[in-house]
Structure formats: structure tokens, C-alpha cells
C-alpha positions as CSV (number, residue, x, y, z in Angstrom):
1,M,124.2,167.0,118.8
2,E,124.6,163.9,120.9
3,S,123.8,165.1,124.4
4,L,121.4,167.6,125.8
5,V,121.7,168.7,129.4
6,I,118.9,170.5,131.2
7,V,119.8,172.2,134.4
8,G,116.5,172.6,136.3
9,A,114.0,169.8,137.0
10,S,110.8,171.8,137.4
11,L,108.1,172.5,134.8
12,A,110.4,174.5,132.4
13,G,113.0,171.7,132.5
14,L,110.5,169.0,132.0
15,S,108.8,170.9,129.2
16,A,112.2,171.3,127.5
17,A,112.8,167.5,127.6
18,R,109.4,166.8,126.2
19,A,110.0,169.3,123.4
20,A,113.3,167.7,122.5
21,R,111.8,164.3,122.2
22,N,108.8,165.6,120.3
23,L,111.1,167.2,117.8
24,G,112.8,163.9,117.2
25,F,116.0,164.4,119.3
26,G,117.4,160.9,119.8
27,G,120.5,161.6,121.8
28,Q,121.1,161.5,125.5
29,I,119.1,163.8,127.8
30,V,120.3,164.5,131.3
31,I,118.1,166.5,133.7
32,I,119.8,168.0,136.8
33,G,117.8,169.4,139.7
34,D,118.7,170.6,143.2
35,D,115.3,169.6,144.5
36,P,115.3,165.9,145.4
37,Q,111.7,165.6,144.1
38,R,110.7,164.7,140.5
39,P,109.0,167.7,138.7
40,Y,105.8,168.8,140.5
41,D,103.2,171.5,140.1
42,R,103.8,174.6,142.2
43,P,100.6,176.7,141.9
44,P,98.6,174.4,144.1
45,L,101.1,174.7,146.9
46,S,99.4,177.9,148.1
47,K,95.9,176.6,147.6
48,D,94.7,173.0,147.5
49,F,97.9,171.5,149.0
50,L,98.0,174.1,151.8
51,A,94.3,173.4,152.5
52,G,94.9,169.7,152.7
53,R,92.7,168.9,149.7
54,I,95.5,167.2,147.8
55,E,98.8,165.5,148.8
56,A,102.3,165.6,147.3
57,E,101.7,162.7,145.0
58,D,98.8,164.6,143.3
59,L,101.3,167.3,142.2
60,A,103.4,165.1,139.9
61,L,103.9,166.7,136.5
62,E,105.1,163.6,134.6
63,T,102.5,161.5,132.9
64,D,102.2,157.9,131.7
65,T,102.6,159.2,128.1
66,D,106.0,160.8,128.7
67,A,108.8,158.8,127.0
68,L,111.8,161.0,127.8
69,D,114.3,158.2,128.3
70,A,116.3,160.7,130.4
71,Q,118.9,160.4,133.1
72,W,117.8,162.2,136.2
73,I,120.4,163.7,138.6
74,L,118.3,165.1,141.5
75,G,119.2,166.6,144.9
76,T,122.4,167.9,143.2
77,R,123.2,171.6,142.3
78,A,125.1,172.8,139.2
79,V,127.9,175.1,140.3
80,S,129.5,176.1,137.0
81,F,129.6,175.7,133.3
82,D,132.7,175.8,131.0
83,P,131.7,176.6,127.4
84,A,135.2,175.6,126.2
85,T,134.9,172.0,127.5
86,R,131.1,172.0,127.5
87,L,131.2,170.6,131.1
88,V,128.5,171.3,133.7
89,H,130.2,170.9,137.1
90,L,128.0,169.7,140.0
91,D,128.4,170.3,143.8
92,D,129.2,166.6,144.4
93,G,132.4,167.0,142.4
94,S,131.1,165.3,139.2
95,S,130.7,166.8,135.8
96,V,128.3,166.2,132.8
97,H,129.2,166.9,129.2
98,A,126.6,169.1,127.3
99,D,126.6,169.4,123.6
100,G,123.5,171.4,124.1
101,L,122.6,173.2,127.4
102,V,119.1,174.3,128.5
103,I,119.3,176.6,131.6
104,A,116.1,176.2,133.6
105,T,117.2,176.9,137.1
106,G,114.3,179.1,138.0
107,A,114.3,181.7,140.8
108,S,114.6,181.8,144.5
109,P,112.3,183.8,146.8
110,R,113.7,187.0,148.2
111,S,114.2,186.8,151.9
112,L,114.4,189.1,154.9
113,P,117.8,188.3,156.4
114,Q,116.8,189.3,160.0
115,I,114.1,186.6,160.1
116,A,115.1,184.2,157.4
117,E,116.0,181.5,160.0
118,A,113.0,181.9,162.2
119,D,111.0,178.7,162.9
120,N,107.6,180.3,161.9
121,V,108.7,182.2,158.8
122,V,108.1,180.7,155.3
123,S,108.9,181.8,151.8
124,L,106.8,179.4,149.7
125,R,108.6,177.8,146.8
126,T,109.1,174.1,147.3
127,I,107.1,171.1,148.6
128,A,109.2,171.2,151.7
129,D,108.2,174.9,152.2
130,A,104.6,174.0,151.7
131,Q,104.7,171.1,154.1
132,K,106.2,173.3,156.8
133,L,103.6,176.0,156.1
134,R,100.7,173.5,156.2
135,E,101.9,172.3,159.7
136,L,102.1,175.9,160.9
137,V,98.7,176.9,159.6
138,G,97.2,173.8,161.2
139,R,98.0,175.3,164.6
140,G,95.8,178.3,163.9
141,G,96.4,181.8,165.3
142,R,97.5,185.0,163.6
143,M,99.3,185.2,160.3
144,V,101.2,188.2,158.9
145,V,101.8,188.1,155.1
146,I,104.5,190.4,153.8
147,G,103.8,191.1,150.2
148,A,100.5,191.1,148.4
149,G,101.6,189.4,145.2
150,F,100.2,186.1,143.9
151,I,101.7,183.9,146.5
152,G,101.0,186.2,149.4
153,A,97.4,186.8,148.4
154,E,96.7,183.1,147.8
155,V,98.2,182.0,151.1
156,A,96.3,184.7,152.8
157,S,93.1,183.5,151.2
158,T,93.7,179.9,152.1
159,A,94.7,180.6,155.7
160,H,91.7,182.9,156.2
161,A,89.4,180.1,154.9
162,L,91.1,177.8,157.4
163,G,90.2,180.1,160.3
164,M,93.4,182.1,160.8
165,E,93.4,185.9,161.5
166,V,95.4,187.3,158.6
167,T,96.9,190.7,158.0
168,V,98.6,191.4,154.6
169,L,101.3,194.0,154.3
170,E,102.2,195.6,150.9
171,K,104.7,198.4,150.4
172,S,103.2,199.5,147.1
173,P,100.1,201.6,146.8
174,T,98.0,198.6,145.7
175,P,98.5,194.8,145.3
176,L,99.9,193.7,141.9
177,C,100.4,197.3,140.7
178,G,103.4,196.1,138.7
179,P,101.6,193.6,136.3
180,L,98.1,195.1,136.6
181,G,98.7,198.9,137.2
182,T,97.3,200.8,140.2
183,Q,93.8,201.2,138.8
184,L,93.1,197.5,138.6
185,G,95.4,196.7,141.5
186,A,92.9,198.7,143.6
187,V,90.2,196.3,142.4
188,V,92.3,193.4,143.7
189,A,92.6,195.2,147.0
190,G,88.9,195.0,147.3
191,L,89.0,191.2,147.3
192,H,90.9,191.2,150.6
193,E,88.6,193.7,152.2
194,R,85.4,192.0,151.1
195,A,86.7,188.7,152.5
196,G,87.5,190.3,155.9
197,V,91.3,190.2,155.5
198,E,93.1,193.3,156.5
199,L,95.3,194.8,153.8
200,V,97.8,197.5,154.7
201,C,99.3,199.2,151.6
202,G,102.2,201.5,151.8
203,A,103.4,199.5,154.8
204,E,106.9,200.0,156.1
205,I,108.2,197.4,158.6
206,A,110.3,198.9,161.3
207,D,111.4,195.8,163.2
208,F,110.6,192.2,164.2
209,V,110.5,190.8,167.7
210,L,111.8,187.2,168.1
211,A,111.6,184.9,171.0
212,E,112.9,181.3,171.2
213,G,113.6,181.2,167.5
214,S,110.2,182.5,166.3
215,V,108.9,185.8,165.2
216,T,106.3,187.0,167.8
217,E,105.6,190.6,166.6
218,V,105.9,192.7,163.5
219,H,106.4,196.4,164.2
220,L,105.3,198.9,161.6
221,A,106.9,202.3,161.1
222,G,103.9,204.1,162.4
223,G,104.1,202.4,165.7
224,R,101.6,199.6,165.2
225,V,102.4,196.2,166.5
226,L,101.1,193.0,164.8
227,P,101.3,189.8,166.9
228,A,102.3,186.9,164.7
229,D,102.1,183.1,165.0
230,V,103.1,182.6,161.3
231,V,104.9,185.0,158.9
232,I,104.8,184.6,155.2
233,V,107.4,186.4,153.1
234,G,106.3,186.9,149.5
235,I,108.4,189.8,148.2
236,G,109.4,188.5,144.8
237,A,112.1,186.2,143.5
238,V,115.7,186.4,142.3
239,P,116.8,184.4,139.2
240,N,119.2,181.5,140.0
241,T,122.1,182.5,137.9
242,A,125.0,182.8,140.3
243,W,126.4,179.4,139.1
244,L,126.9,180.9,135.6
245,E,129.1,183.8,136.7
246,G,132.4,183.6,134.9
247,S,131.0,181.3,132.2
248,G,130.9,184.1,129.6
249,I,127.1,183.7,129.4
250,E,125.6,187.2,129.5
251,L,123.7,187.9,132.7
252,G,121.4,190.7,133.7
253,N,118.1,190.4,135.5
254,G,118.4,186.7,134.6
255,V,120.0,184.9,131.7
256,V,120.0,187.4,128.8
257,C,118.4,185.8,125.7
258,D,117.2,186.7,122.2
259,A,113.5,186.3,121.3
260,T,113.9,182.5,120.9
261,G,115.7,181.9,124.2
262,A,119.2,181.7,122.7
263,T,122.1,183.1,124.8
264,N,125.3,184.7,123.5
265,I,127.0,181.3,123.8
266,P,126.3,178.9,120.9
267,G,124.4,175.8,121.9
268,V,123.0,177.3,125.1
269,V,119.4,178.5,125.7
270,A,117.5,179.6,128.8
271,V,113.8,179.1,129.8
272,G,111.5,179.6,132.7
273,D,111.8,182.1,135.6
274,C,115.6,182.6,135.2
275,A,115.4,183.6,131.5
276,A,115.2,187.2,130.4
277,W,114.0,187.0,126.8
278,W,114.1,189.9,124.4
279,D,110.7,191.3,123.7
280,P,110.6,193.1,120.4
281,A,107.2,194.6,121.2
282,T,108.6,196.6,124.2
283,A,112.3,196.6,123.1
284,R,113.5,195.2,126.4
285,Y,114.6,192.0,128.1
286,Q,111.9,190.5,130.3
287,R,111.6,187.7,132.7
288,V,108.1,186.2,132.7
289,E,107.5,184.2,135.9
290,H,104.3,182.4,135.0
291,W,103.3,178.7,134.7
292,T,102.3,179.1,131.0
293,G,105.6,180.6,130.1
294,A,107.4,177.7,131.7
295,A,105.1,175.2,129.9
296,Q,105.1,176.8,126.4
297,R,108.3,178.7,125.8
298,P,110.7,175.8,126.1
299,A,109.3,174.4,122.8
300,V,110.5,177.6,121.0
301,A,114.0,177.5,122.7
302,V,114.6,173.8,122.1
303,A,113.5,174.1,118.5
304,A,116.0,176.9,118.0
305,L,118.7,174.9,119.9
306,L,118.2,171.9,117.6
307,G,118.5,174.1,114.5
308,T,114.9,174.6,113.4
309,D,114.5,177.3,110.9
310,R,113.5,180.5,112.7
311,A,110.5,181.0,110.4
312,A,109.3,177.5,111.4
313,L,109.6,178.0,115.2
314,P,106.4,177.5,117.2
315,A,104.1,180.5,117.6
316,V,104.8,182.6,120.7
317,K,101.7,183.6,122.7
318,P,101.1,186.6,124.9
319,P,101.7,186.2,128.7
320,Y,99.0,184.6,130.6
321,F,98.4,184.0,134.3
322,W,95.6,183.2,136.7
323,S,95.2,183.5,140.5
324,D,92.5,182.0,142.8
325,Q,91.7,184.2,145.7
326,Y,88.8,184.2,148.2
327,G,86.6,182.0,146.0
328,T,87.2,184.1,142.9
329,R,89.4,183.6,139.8
330,L,91.5,186.4,138.4
331,Q,92.8,185.9,134.8
332,F,95.2,188.1,132.9
333,S,96.8,188.1,129.4
334,G,99.0,190.5,127.6
335,D,101.3,193.3,128.7
336,A,99.7,196.1,130.7
337,S,102.8,198.2,130.6
338,R,102.1,199.1,127.0
339,S,98.6,200.5,127.7
340,D,97.5,204.1,128.1
341,R,93.9,203.5,129.2
342,V,91.6,200.8,130.6
343,A,88.0,200.2,129.5
344,Y,85.5,198.0,131.3
345,E,83.8,195.7,128.8
346,H,81.7,194.1,131.6
347,G,81.0,195.0,135.2
348,G,83.2,197.3,137.3
349,P,85.2,197.7,140.5
350,D,82.1,197.6,142.7
351,E,80.5,194.6,141.2
352,D,80.9,190.8,141.6
353,S,82.7,190.3,138.3
354,L,84.4,192.4,135.6
355,L,86.3,192.2,132.4
356,A,88.7,195.1,131.7
357,V,90.6,195.6,128.5
358,Y,93.9,197.6,128.4
359,Y,94.4,199.7,125.3
360,A,97.4,201.4,123.6
361,G,95.5,203.9,121.5
362,D,92.9,201.8,119.7
363,D,94.8,198.6,120.1
364,P,94.0,196.1,122.8
365,V,97.2,194.9,124.5
366,A,96.0,193.1,127.7
367,V,92.9,191.9,129.4
368,L,92.0,191.2,133.0
369,A,89.0,189.2,134.1
370,W,87.4,188.6,137.5
371,N,84.9,185.8,137.5
372,Q,84.4,186.1,133.7
373,T,86.1,183.1,132.3
374,K,84.1,182.8,129.0
375,M,84.5,186.5,128.1
376,F,88.2,186.3,129.1
377,C,88.8,183.3,126.8
378,R,87.4,185.1,123.8
379,W,89.6,188.2,124.5
380,R,92.6,186.0,125.1
381,K,92.1,184.4,121.7
382,T,91.8,187.9,120.2
383,L,95.2,188.9,121.7
384,E,96.8,185.7,120.5
385,K,95.5,186.4,116.9
386,I,96.9,189.9,117.1
387,A,100.2,188.6,118.3
388,A,100.3,185.9,115.6
389,T,99.7,188.4,112.8
390,A,101.9,191.2,114.1
391,A,105.2,191.9,112.5
392,Q,106.9,191.8,115.9
393,P,106.5,188.7,118.1
394,V,105.2,188.9,121.7
395,L,106.7,187.1,124.6
396,V,105.1,184.0,126.1
């Protein structure tokens, strides 16, 4: 293999380039990204960057020790891939030859078409989005957050601390009931309430009122009207795979991959938010949209791409994410969907901290901590040991 093309210049793409060089790949590396910025860290966008504690230059992911010797093509979008010619076609009319291809195009926030172009509506994904939001928050007033997931909750927390009046709308029974389940999702709901931020679960939006290009009111199905100076839309993300349609690469809820990130086309792997890896533990394809997955999983995929023996591939760790909200830190590892019960090992829903373990029968499969970092780290290591010794691997 003489050339490796990485489409996607965020954390997953950068991690793939690092992995290739660390594994001794000496050929040409080309990194293509539609964002004009070099790779930057996204989690602080909803927290420290929004609050003005750090600036754009503090988000840079590249370090002085990186020796990628890569060609960067930024501000340009890949529009198609031809497996027969191995050409990646770009929106400027040029093409790049790829002996090996790493798909790391991420995901785009879901939008609400009726307000997507409004001046005071933000779906936070890029530095440009965060800069716009920081300016809007700086004006103060009332914020309506649609979606109580990680981004919505963190923006609500930051905006509330900066003095805004915030209302969070969530259509599900609790925040984060997908990854955490409703029992512990209800615990997260308490964070909003204790901080003095109104959370409306089971919310159904009936309409929006716009004036002079901005949303001024959000109308709920029950008749309630919420005045709005800023509206945040955080209702999940869609994998960026449209450019691969017609390529022959299997697509589903993302790029369909085996347990090492390999696609059905030889010499093509996928990583990051756009990749749906096979999870033998649950017997289904899963997209894992977390920072640690984008940082760690490319090492597995690139090793497989370069021909590393499957038995020698890097160990794959259980999923892990964290979220900072209202002065607290939530940490989670594992797969709660496999559990049939939850046990509190420390604290509880009405206390200032807790550690809850999810079990499938007698086997721990996930852990959630709230302000219990040390206990969480021990449990996370336990889950990693279980995954490392299990006959079936667990997704990053």
C-alpha cells in the first residue's frame, strides 16, 4: 500500500493518521476535511469555549510530537468514491487516489427544517457554530433547548451559569434514557431541577413563531408559549454517508463494518461517528458517538487495514463517555442495554453523589458515576478486564 486517504479531519481522522505512522506506514497520507480548520477538540465547545474560558487556539488536537508528514486538503468535501479506480472525488472537481481508505466523515446534527435558517437557532457541532452561540449567549435573555442529550444539557448548564433563563424540552420520559435507561435518566433530570433549570419531559412542540428572521416563541402542544431569545437544537445526529451512495460500500445507520472497522470493500475501513461496527456481544451493528471511540478505535481499524494479524489487533475497550453539567461530572462505561437491573454501590438518587452498576444476571455490564471519579475508575477497569478476557469482544 503506497497511499492512505483519510476522509474526515476531526479526532477520528487524526487518530487514524497517528495510528498509521505508529504502525510504521511510510507511504503517502492524505487527510481531507470539509471544515477549513485543522483538527480541534469538540467537547469543550459546549462548556469552556462557550463560557469564554478558552479560545479557538486552545482546542487544537495536534501536538508538537505528531510526525504525520501528511497532505492536508481542508475546506473541501468528498462527493464520491469509486472502488474500481480507487479515486475519491472532491467537490472542487479534483480527485485523490486511495490504495487504502479510512472513512471518518462523522455525523451532522439533525435539524428542524422550519427554523433551521433562523438567526438565533444553533445546532452545535463546529467552531463556527460555537462562535455564533457564544455571541448569542453574551446578549443574555431566554434560551430554549430542544433535546436534553449531552450537548443540550451542557449548553443549558453553561448558559444558566452565565445568567440566562433556560428551559429544556425533551420528548422522551427522561433525559438520556437511551444510553442510561429511564431509572438513571431520572437521576440526571434531577441535576437540571436542582440547578433551577426547568426541564419539560414528554414535550411536544406545536409551532414556532418567527419575526425578522429569528424565533421569538416556541409553542407547546398543551398551549404553553415559551419566549425565546436563543434556541438550541440538540436532537441527535445523522451519519455523513450520502457521499458513499452508489459506491458499493454497505450503508445502514452509518457505514456497516465488522468488529475491526472493515467494510465490505477491500482496503476500506470506517471509524468515528459515521461507522456502525459489529458488536458480537449484542449481535448488532452500533454507532458509538463518543470521544474515546474516535480516539481509540482507529488504531484497531488501521491495523486491520494494514494487514495486522487479527489476533494481534489492539485490545478493544468498553464504551466510555463523560459529561460535565451544573458543576458535576457524570461518567459512564459499558452497555446499559444488556442489563436487567441496577444496583447502587454508593449513594443514591437523592444524594450528592452516586455510583450505580448495571447487571445482566450476576455480571456487571455498565457503570454510571456522579461525582465519584475514583470509584468509577476502579469499576471501569473491572469492565475492561472482563472485556479483555471475554470470548467475544466489546465495542470501543
